[in-house]
N, C-alpha and C positions, 0 to 999 in steps of 0.2 A: 580508483586505484588500477581494476578491472579495467574499464577505460582507455588508460594509459599505456597499460600493455596489449592489448586491443593496436591500438593504432601507432606502440611503436615501429610495424613493421612499414609504414608510410612517413615514420620521423625523417630519414634523409630526406625523401623528394621535397618534405617538407618547410625542411630548417632552407634545404638550395633556393628555396625562394621568396624568407624573408630579411628584411632591414640587419645590419649586422643592430643596431640597438635592440630591434625586437628580438633577436638571434639573444642575446647577454640577460635578456628577460626571461626568456623559456628557456633557457640554461640554468641562472639563479634556481625558477623555481622545478627543475627538475632536479637540481640535486637537494629538494628540501622534502621528495616523495622517496620514500623508506621502501623495501623491499622484502619480503620477509622469505626467505631458505628454506627447503625442507630437510630438516634434518637425515645426516648416511642412511640411520637405523633406518627411518620409513622408507627409503631406497631397498631396505638389503632387508627386510619384511618382505615388499612388494616379489622383490625378484627370488625371496624362498618358496613363496608363493606361487606363481607362474613357475618357475623348478618342478616342483610335487606335481603339478598339474598338468606341467608334460607330461613329469614319467606317468601319467594315471593313465594320460592318454594314449599313450605310447604301450602299458600294457595293455589294455583295451586293446586294442589292433593287435598283440600279438596273439591277446587272446581268439580274438577271432578269425585270425588264420589259421592258428592249431584249429577251431572248432571244423570252419572250411576243412580240413585236412582227414579231420575225423568221422567229418558226414562222406566226405569221399571215397577212404579206406573203412567204412565200419567201422570203425572202434566202438566198445565198449563200455569205453571209461569213462569215468561220473568227473566231465573237464573240470566242471563247476566248483566241484568239491577239492582236486587239485588242487587246480588256484587255489583256494581261500587255504587251503591247508598251508601252503611250501609258496615261501621269495624264495624269488630266482630272480639272478642274474642276464646269465648266459641260459638258453636254449637250442636246445641237440635233435632235431627229429629224422629220424631211420629209417627203413624200409624193415621185413622182417629179415633181409642178406646185411643187416645196418651199412649199409649202403645213407649218406646224407641226402635228406630229399627238404631239408629245410634248414635255417638255421634266426635266429632272430638279429638285431642292432647290438644286444648288449655280448654276444658272441665274438662278431668282430670284435669291439671295445675290450675284452676280458684276456681273447688270443693273438690281434692281431689280424688274422687270417680273412682273408672276404669274405661273402656266401659265395661269391663265383667259383674263386677257389675250394673252398669244403663241399662244396657239391656234387653230390656221384661220386664219393669219398669215405671211406669208413672212419668213426672217431680213432682209429689207434694211428693215424697219424701225431695225435695230438699225446703220442704216451713216446714218453724221450727213456735215456737209458737209467734216470736219477727215476724213474715214478716206480712206487713200493708197490710190493710185490700184492701188498693188503688192501690198497686202493685197489689196483688191477680186478681182483679175486673179490671187490665188494660191491662194482662193476655189473661184474661177470654177471652174479645170482640178482642180483637186480633186474639184468638182461632178460635171464631165466623167467623170470619171474614175471 
C-alpha cells in the first residue's frame, strides 16, 4: 500500500500513456485497495500538543526578553521565581516613571492595543470610568512595593 501511495503522484501521467484495456484492469485493481484514514481525535491530540509546545516556546522567549531587560536595568528580582510562581497572559513592563517600555503579545491579544501604541504611555490608558477604585489601589500598592 505504501508503494501505491508513493506512486499516486505520477499516476495521472502513467494512466494517460496506457491502453483502455490496461486502464480498466488498473482501475479494478485500484478500487480494491483500501486506505486507512486517521481518526479526527488523533489530529486533535496532535494539534493540542503543537499548540501547547508553541505556547511554551513563546513563554520562554518572553522570559528571555524580560531577563534581557533585567540585565540592562540591573534589576535585583529573582525572575525565575517570579515566572515559576505566577501564571500570566499579558505582561507590561514600565520604567520607574511608569512609562511602558515593553509589552508581550498576550497584552495585544487581551487589550487589542498594539505594542507600538502602548510604548512610552503609562498604563493609565487602560483604566476606564468603570475601573474599580479597589483595583486601582491594589495596583498602586504593588507598584510601591
